[in-house]
N, C-alpha and C positions, 0 to 999 in steps of 0.2 A: 533361871536357866529354862524352866518350863515355858516361860513367856517367849523367850527367844525361839524355842523350837516351834511354838504355835505360829509365831509370825513367819517363820521360814516356810512352814507348811502352807499357810494362807498365800504367801507370795508365790510359791510354786504352783498352787492351784490356779491362781489368777493368770499366771503366764500361760498355762495349758489352755484355759478357757478362752483367753484373749486370742491366742494363736489360732485356735480352731475357729473362732468367730471371724477373725480377719480373713482366714482362708475361705470361709463360706461367703463372706461379703464380696471378695474379689473374684470368686469363681464365675459369676455371671456377667462380669464387666469385661468388655473388650476395649482395646485401645480406642481413643477418640477418633483417630484418623490413621489409616495405613498408607504406605506409599502407593499402593494400587488404587485406593480410594482417591487419593490426590490426583493421580494421573487420569482417572476416569471421572473426576469431578463428582464423587459420591460422598463428599465429606459432610454434607448437611449444612455447610457454611455457604452462604450466597457467593457465587463466583463473581469475579470482577467483570463488569460489562466490557465487551470488546467493541470499540468504535473506531471510525476513521477520524483522525485529528487534523489531517490536511490533505489537499489534493492539488495536483498541478496538471493542467491549468486549473485555475479556480472556477467555481461555479459561475456561469454567466460571462466568463471572459470572452473577449473578441480579438480579432486580428492575430490569431494563433498561427504560428509557423506550420507549414504543411508537412514538416518532418519532425514534429514535436513528439517526444516521449511522454506518455501519460503515466502519472504516478499517484499513489495513495500511501499515506503513512498511518499506521495503526498505533493505538495506545499500548498494545501488548505485543510480545513476540508471537508470530503466527506459525502454524504448522505448514512448512513449505509445500507439502504434498497437497494441501487444500487450496493453494493459490495457483490457479491454472486457467486455461481458456474457457472453462465452464463457469468459473466463479468471478472472472474479471473480463468484461466484454466491452466492446466499443461499436457503436452503430451510428452511421450517417444515413444516407439514403438506403443503404444495405449494411449488413454486418461487415465489420472490418477484420480481415485476417491479420494476425500478428503473433508476436512472441511474448509470453508472460514470464517474468522472473521475480524472485523474491530475495532480498538481502536485509538482514537486521530486522527492522520493523517497516520496511518500505517495499511495496509491490510495484512493478513497472510493466506497462504494456507498450511494446514497440511495434507500430504498424509495419506490415510487410512491404507496403509501398506508400508513396506520398498520399496524404489526405487530399480530398477534393476541395478546391478553393471555394470560399464564400458558402460554406456548408455548416449547418448546426449538427454537432455530434453529441451523442448521449453515452456517457461512460457509466458502467454499473459494476459494483462489487457486491456479490450476493452473500447470503447467510451461509453459503457453502464454504466460505472462508472461515477457518477455525483457528483458535489460539493453540499453543502447544499443550495446554491443559484440556483441550477439546471443547472449549466454549466457543460457540458460533458468533459471528458478527451479530450485534443486537438486531439490526434491521438492514435490508438491502441499502447500500449507499449509492445514490444516483445523482449525477450532476451533468450539466451541459456546458458546451463552449462552442464558439464559432470560429472557423478558420478565416484567414485573411483573404480578401478578394484580390485577384490579379489586376494590376493597373492597366491603363491604356498603353498602347505600344510606345508612345513618346515618353511615358513615365517609366517604363521598365527598361528602356535602352538608352540611358543617359550618355553612355560612352559607346561610340561606334568604332568598328575595327578600322585599321589603317587601310588606305587605298593604294594598291600597287599597280603602276602603269607598266605594261610590258616593254621590254627593251626595244630600242629602235636602232638598227644597223650596228650591232655589236657593243653598244654601250650598256652600262648596268641599269637595272630597273630603277625607276623613280618611285620613292616611297614618300607619300604625304603623311604627315602626322595625323593621329586620330582627331576627330572633331568631337568636342564635348558639347552636348546639347543640354542646356539647363532645363530643369523641370518647369512645366507651366504652372504658374501660381495665380489663382483667381482670388481677388480680394473678397473678403466677407462683407456682406451687407449687414448693417447694424440696425 
C-alpha cells in the first residue's frame, strides 16, 4: 500500500513539473505564420516567383493587326490594383494611350486608336505589377512586335464598288456589277 502511495505522489509530482515546463517552453514560441504574415509575405518562406508565362503578340512577331489587343499571362493571380497604365505600357514612335484591364491571370492593353502600320512596338510590364500576396513581378517583362505594312493600292482594293450610270430620259439607272481585280503576283526567283 505504501508503495502505491509513493508511486501516486511521484506521478502527481511529474505531472506538475512537466506541465510547468511545457508552459515555459511554449511561452516564447509564436505561431510559425499568421494570416497577416502570409498577406504581407513575412513568413520567412521564399515566395513563389511571379513571372509572365505568355504574351500576345509573341516577342518578335510581325504582320500584327493594327487593332490588336496586347495581353500577358502570369503564373500567379495578380493584385488588379497594380495592373494599370503605369505598370503595363506600349511604345511605338511615341507612348501609346490605351486601356489596361485584368481578369484571372491575364492583363490586357487595348490601344485607344489603331496602331501605326509597319512600326515596331515595345510592350513592357514592370515590377510594379504584384501578385495578390504582394510579390512583385521578378523582372520587368519587355517584348517587341511589328505591325503589318499597308499594301499598295491595287493590293488593298481587290473589290471595287459598283458603277451607277445616271438615268437618261426617265429610265431607271444602269448598275454595272463590281469589278474584281485579282491581286498582282510576282513569281519568286530561285
